[in-house]
Structure formats: C-alpha cells, structure tokens
N, C-alpha and C positions, 0 to 999 in steps of 0.2 A: 710470630717468634718464637723459637723452640728455645726451652731455660738453659736445654743442657749443651748450649752453644761456647756459653763461657766454662762451663766445666774442662778440666782437664782428662784427654778420653781415656785413660788407662780405669778413671774414677766412673765413667759411662760405663765402661764394657764392664766392670766387676760385678755392679747394680745390678745389669743384666741378667748376668751369671747366677747372679747369688738370690736372686730374685724377691721376693716381699718378705718371705720366713729367713732367708739371709737376713735383710737390713731388721728384721724383728728379734733376730738373735742378737744384732751386735745392739743395738737399743737399749734392750732389757737386760744383758749378760754384757753390763761396760768393761768388768775386772775379766781379763785372759782368763783365769781356772775356771770363773761359772761359766763363760762363753762355752770352754770346752766341752767341761761336763754336758751343758745342753745340748753341741755337736752330737757328742756321743751318744744320747739317749737319743736323740733324733734319726741318726744313722742304724741306729738297732731298731727302734722300731721300723723305720722303712725296709730294714732286712727282712725283719717278721712280716713286714706286709708284702715283702715282693714273694717271699716263702710261703706262704700262705695262699697263693693264685696256683701254687702246685696242687694235683690230687695226691691221694693219700699212697697212692702207690711211685711217685715220683720220688715225695718226702720219702720212703723208705728206701730206695735207692742211696739217698744221702746219708741214713741212718736218722731223718728225724718224723715224727710224729704229728697230728695235729691237737692232738691231745697235751702234748707239752712242748711245741713249737715255742713257745715265748720264754721257755725256762731253757732251752738246747740254745737257743741264739746267748742268753746270757752267760752262759757256759761254756762256751763257744768264745766270747768276749772276753771272760775272764781266764780264760787257758792262755787267750791270747797275749793276755796284760801280763801273765806270768812266764809265759816264756820268752817277752821280750824282754821282760827285768831279769831272766839268768842269763840269757844271753849278753845284757849290759854287763851283769857283774862275773862270767865267763872271760870277758874282752879286758875289763880292771883286772884281773887274776894273770891272764897272761901276760898284759903290758907290765906288769911289776906294779902298778900304780897304788898297790897294800902295801901301807905304812904301818898298819896297828899291831898291838902285841901278839893279837890273834889270829895273825895271821893263817896259819897254819890251820887254824880250826874253820875258817871261812873258807875255807879251800877243799878243805873234805865236804863240808856240811853242802856246797856246792854240784861237786862230784860225787857225791851220793844219790843227788835228784836229779 
C-alpha cells in the first residue's frame, strides 16, 4: 500500500517536482528569507555549472571566460537585482506614490542612473 494515497495530489506532485534537494531546502531553511537566499545561491551554482560545460570559445561569445566565470555570474545577478530595484523605484515615482519631502532629490537620483 502506498503512503501517497492519503496525501493530497498537489503535495505529491510538488514533492516530485522539487525532489530531495527542494525538500532539504524547505526543512533546513524554515523562514522565508533564509530559504530565498538558499534558492538564489543554488540557482547561481547551477547556472555556473551549466556555463562551465561550454568551451572557451562559446563562453567568449557570451562575454565570459572560464577563469572568471563564477565572478561574472555573481556580477550578472547583482546587476539584475539592481535593475529590478531601479524599475521598482521608477514605477513608484511614475505612480506618484512618493510622499517624501525630498521627492525631487530622489527623482533626480533615479533619473541620473
């Protein structure tokens, strides 16, 4: 008799989808912030490992090198985070949700970037 017969179907498919590594992450990192950090580290590691499979010529076409690949991936992730933050700031300013006294200064700072 299967133990999965009593578990709701969505939980069974989620467990199969995440696998053992996903279960480990949920158990070890119970709070959401820690789990999100762990997911980001895991994803960056997987991206770096996938790019390491490419040869030097292929990496050069992408603007990377085997020598600095890990640093390049970290830099790419930091740049993506910064651009997402800037996009959020721009949307906040455009929507007129800025009620600070120095709203003009923040608009100029975001526009300068």
